[in-house]
N, C-alpha and C positions, 0 to 999 in steps of 0.2 A: 657555367655558373649561373647566368641569367634564368636558365631553364629549370634549373635545380631550386632557385628561389620561388620561381613561380610555382612549380609543384608543392613546395614547402608551404606556402601561402594559402593554396587550393586544400592540401591535406588538413591545414588547421582550419579553415573555413568549414569544411566537411565535419569536422570534430566538434566545432563550436555549434552548428546546426544541430548536430546528433545529441549533445549535450543538453541543449535547449529543448530540444523535444522531449528528451527523457525526463527532463526535469519538469517540464509541463505536464507530462502524464503523472508523474509522482505527485505533484503539487495538486492534482484533482481530487477534492476529497468528497465523500459522501455526503449527500445533502439529506439529512434527516429532519422528519417533521413530525411533531406529535399529533398522534391520531386519537388518542385517549388520555385522560387524566382522572386522577382523584385527589382532592387535596386532604392532607393527613391532619388527624387531631390525636390526641393523647388517650388510648384504650388504659383504663385503671381498672381491671378486673377486681372484684366480681360486679362490677356496676352495670358494663355493658360490654358485649351481650351476655345475658345471664346462661351460659353455657358450662363455663369452667371458671376455676379460680387461678388457674395458671394455665399454660399450653405447653407440652412436650410431647414428642413422638406423635404429631399429629400433621395431617396434611390439610391444608386451606386450598379451596378451588374456587377462584375468583371468576365471575362471568362478566366480562366487558364487551361493550357494543362500540366498535370503533367508528370513525367517520371516512377517512381518507384511506384507501386501499394500497397495497404495495406487495412487492415479492421478497424484501428483506425487512426483518422485524427486530427490535431489541426492546427490553424491559427495563424499567426502573423500581427496584424494590426499596422501601423506605425504613428508616430506624431513626427518623427524625425526632421523635419523641421518647426514644429509649435511654433510660438513665445510664446504661452500659452497653458494651458490644452485643450485637444480635447473631447468633450463628445460624445460617439458613443452610439446612443439609442437601437442598437440590431444589430444582424447579423445573416444571415443563410447561410447554405452550402447545395448544392445540386448538382446530375449530370446534366451538361447541355444537354438541349434537342436542342440546336442550335436557333439562331435568339434572344438570351435572354430569352429562355424558360428553365424550370427545368422540368426533368423527373418526372411525378407523382409517389409519395411514397419515393422518395429519399431526400426530403427535411429535413434538420436537423436544430434545433435551436441552435445556437452558446452561450455558456456560458463563463464567466470570474470569476472566483472563485465562481461558482454556480449562478451568477448574469448575466441576459441578457444585461444588460447596464454596459458600462465602461467608465471611465474618465482615459485617457492617458495623462500623465504629458508631457510638452514641452520637446522635444528631446528624448522621450522615444518610446517604443514599449509596445504593449501588447499582450502575449500569451495566447490563448484560453485553456479552459479544452479540454480534449480528447474527441472526438465524434465518436460513432461508425457508419461506413459507409463503405460499401464494395466498393473499389476503384480498377478497373482494372488498369494495367499499361497502361499509355498514355490516360487516361480519359480527358475529358473535364470538369471541375467543374464550376459551377456558385455559385459565393461567393457575397452575398448580403449585404450591409453595409448600415445602415440608420443613418443619421445626423438629430437629432431632432430640432423641430421648435424653441427652445431656444439657439440654438447654430448658430452662424454665422461665418461660416468658410470661409475664405478668404485667408489663408495661408496653404493649406494642403500638405501633403506630397503624391506625386504620381510618377508615372513612365510614361514618355511622349510617347515614341515610342512601343507601345504594338504589333504593326503588327497583332492585332487582335481586333474585333469590341467588345465594352463593352458598357454598357447603364446607363443612368441616368434618373430616373423617379421621379414625383412629389408625396410627401406623404410617408407614411410608407406601402411599398408594398413588404416587406420581403418575406412573405410566398406566393406570387403571382406565379402561374404556368407561367404566360406570364406576360409582361410588356407593356400593350397597352399604346400607345402614348409616349413611352421613346425616350430620345433623343440618337443616336448613340455617342461614343465618343473613339478615337483610342488610349487612355490612361487607365492605371490600376491606379486606385484611392485608395490610403490608405493600400491596400492590399500588404504586403511586402512577405510573406511567407506561404508556406504549408509544413507540416511535416506528415510523416505516421510513425506508430510504426512497425518496421521490425525486421528480425531476427539479432542476434548479429554480424554477418559477413557482413551485409549490410552497404555501405557507399556511400559518395558523392563526385562528381568531381565539383568544381567551376569553371567555365568559366569567367576569370575576363579581362573585356576589353572595348573598346569603341563602335562606331556604327557597326563596322564589327561583332563583338560578339552579339551585340543588333539585329541583323538582317536587318539592312538598307536596303531597296530595295528588300527584300524577299516577295513573294506572300502572300497578305493579308488573314489572317485566315487560312493558309496552315500549318504553323509552320515548315517552311524550314529554319530555320537559322542553323548554322552548329552546334551548341550546342544540337538542336533537332535532327539532323542527328546522332550525335555521341550517343545520349543516345539510339535511335533505334538500333545502331551497338553493344553497350554493352549489351542491353537486348537480342539480337538474339544470343549472344555468351554465352554458358552455364557457362563459368567461370566467366564472368562478368556481369551475368544477374540481379545480385543484387546491381549495381552500379547505382546511379542516376546522373543527370547532372543538374547543377544550372546555370542558365544563369544570371551573373552579370554584363552584358554590359551595358554602357549608352552612348547613342549616343553623341559625341562631347567630352566625356570625355578625361582627360588628365593626365599625370603621377604625375606631381607636380606643375606646373604653373596652377593657377587658371585662367579660362576664364570667361565665362558665366555662372553665379551660376545657371541658369535654367537647365545647362547640369549637374549637380551635383559638389560635391567637388572633389578634385582631387583624384586619386588613392591611394596615400598614405595616405591621410586624412580619406578615408573610408574603407580602408584595413579590420581594426579590425571588423567593423560590417558588411561588406558584403561578408567576406571570412571567418576570425576566428571564428566568431560568429555563422556560420551554424552548424546546428546539424548534426552529423555523417561526417563532411568534412574529407576527407583522402587526396585527391588530389587537385590539383591547376595548371590551365592552364593560363597564361598572356599573353594578346595579347594587349599592350597599347604603345603608343609613336608616332603614326603617325599625331595626331592632335597638340602635342608638335613641332615636327619637321615641319608642315605645317606653324604653326604662326610664328616659328623662322625664316623661310624663307620670310614670309610676316607679319611682326608684327603689331598689331593694336594699341599697346601701350608698354610701356618701358618693363613691366614685361612678355610680350611674347618673348623677346629674351633669349633664351636658347642655349645650346651646347650639343652635344653628352656624353661629360663627365658628364654633370648632368643627362642625361637619362640613362645613363649606371648606376649611383650611385643608382637612383631611382629603377631600376630593382634589383640591389643587396640588398637594403633594404628589398624589399618584400620578397626576397628569405631568408635573415636572419630571417625575422619576422615569415614566415610560417614554416621553420625548427625548430624554436623555440617550436612550438606548434606540430611538428611531422608529417606536411605535407610533400608530396612529390611536388616538384616544377617543372613544365614544362614550358619552356618560349618559345613563338613563335616569328619568324623572321616577319617582317613588310613588307607586299607585296607593289607592284609597284603602283604610283600614279601620274605618267607622264601623263599630259593632264587633271588632275583634277584641273580646271582654279581657283576654289575658294582660293587654297593656294599652288599651286605647284611652285616650284623654283629649280634652279641649286643646289643652298646652301643647301636647304633642302634634295634633292636628295644625296648629298655627306654625308648628317649626317645620312641618311637612311642607307646608304650602311656602314658606320662606325658601326652603333649600331647593325647591322644585323651580321658583322664579329665579333664584341665581342660576341653576342649571341651564334654563331656558335662555336668559340673557347673557350668560358669560362667553367670552370670546377665547377662553384658554383651552377648548376642547375642539377636536378637529370635526365633531358633529355632537348634535342632541338626538337622542332616540325617547320620543316622548311616550314611554309605556304608560303614564298615568292617563293621559288623554285616551289610548288605546281601551284601557281596561274598565274606566270608570262608567257609571250610569249616565247617559246624557240628561236625564231629567234630575238626577241627584248628584252632581259631580263630585260630592265628598263620600259618594259609597262606590263600592265595586258593582259592576254590571252583572245583574242576577244570573244571566246567561254565561258569564265566566267566573262565577263564584264557586268554589269548592265546597262551601258551607260555613267556613269559618270566618267569612268576611275579609280576609287578607290574602289567603293563598289561591291562585287561580286553580280551574280544573284544566282538563286536556284542551277543551275549546279555548279556554283562556291563554294557555301556553302557545297554542297554535297562532291565536291572534297577535300575539307579542312578535313571534318570529315573523308573521307575515308582514307586520309593520315596519321592519327594517329594510331600508333601501339597499338593494344589493350593489348598487353603483358606488357605495362607499367603500368597497373592497377591489375595486378596479385601479 
């Protein structure tokens, strides 16, 4: 009897260990990290891009330059600004061969719940099933998205300033290696994000901002935005090589005063979906406020009038929300814009100085990145350094974007 009890206990112990091991294996989830993103804005045709008044029976081919590599990939397609459901007839992904082509053998069919077509509800996104594809770091991907003939899409979600050439072709040409007769377009259509399955220690930095983060006036198709340069620096350092950079800039974006809806919802309104919802996000760099300041100095309508206290409150709000989700928050000072005729004013310059003083002195952020100090003319600190000026006295050129990235201490990400 005693021997039987011992055997019973032994078997129960073995079963418990087996269940524990099985449960542990089952509980191990894939670690997904965003490697590329584009913050969406509402496309209201025929305003932009001026190619059609509605889209149906067309294939978009977006070219995306990722940062972190991997062997498993999945996509996020957006209908965040659609007034109704959006039917996607299919999607493919492959390595870009340049000029809208796909490298032979790299083409993969994208599925959503094992189905090639997907209906995305209004205001929603759709995340694809994982796909096996060997993606080296800094690969260029060609993501093809088909809008079927029964869909008349005139309110798509898109990213206006891609600083890269993308394509629109007639018909379902998802699997075509090249897109003969395709029309070039300088915007990313529908594609919101690309994620890779990574090691548990991998993470992402979200660069959250306006046109300077979006890469305005950077060289077309060269990926010379400051977030691109930062990603290269992180990758080259062994201690930070597993960190991606996600560019969530929108040209014309503002902190909380809503201007033209075509430049996106204000930063506070889009914060959750463009920052907190990113897979693997651990760090946040905020560079926002110059558009609010510019319009405060030269308001177009009553709600353009704001003050430095409101802008400071908006920065504090983002820090609180990010910290609540365990993110480290780095806030950047605002660069000079004297001579930018579109909306420079002495009143706005006073506001910029006040906001920068708060950022430098505040203890509410995990670190301050002083882009103003990096970019300004040492002899005329209220002006952009001529060596970094793209010509409009607000947006940096490629050298300026490089200087911004070089000024970020990589020790912040360890």
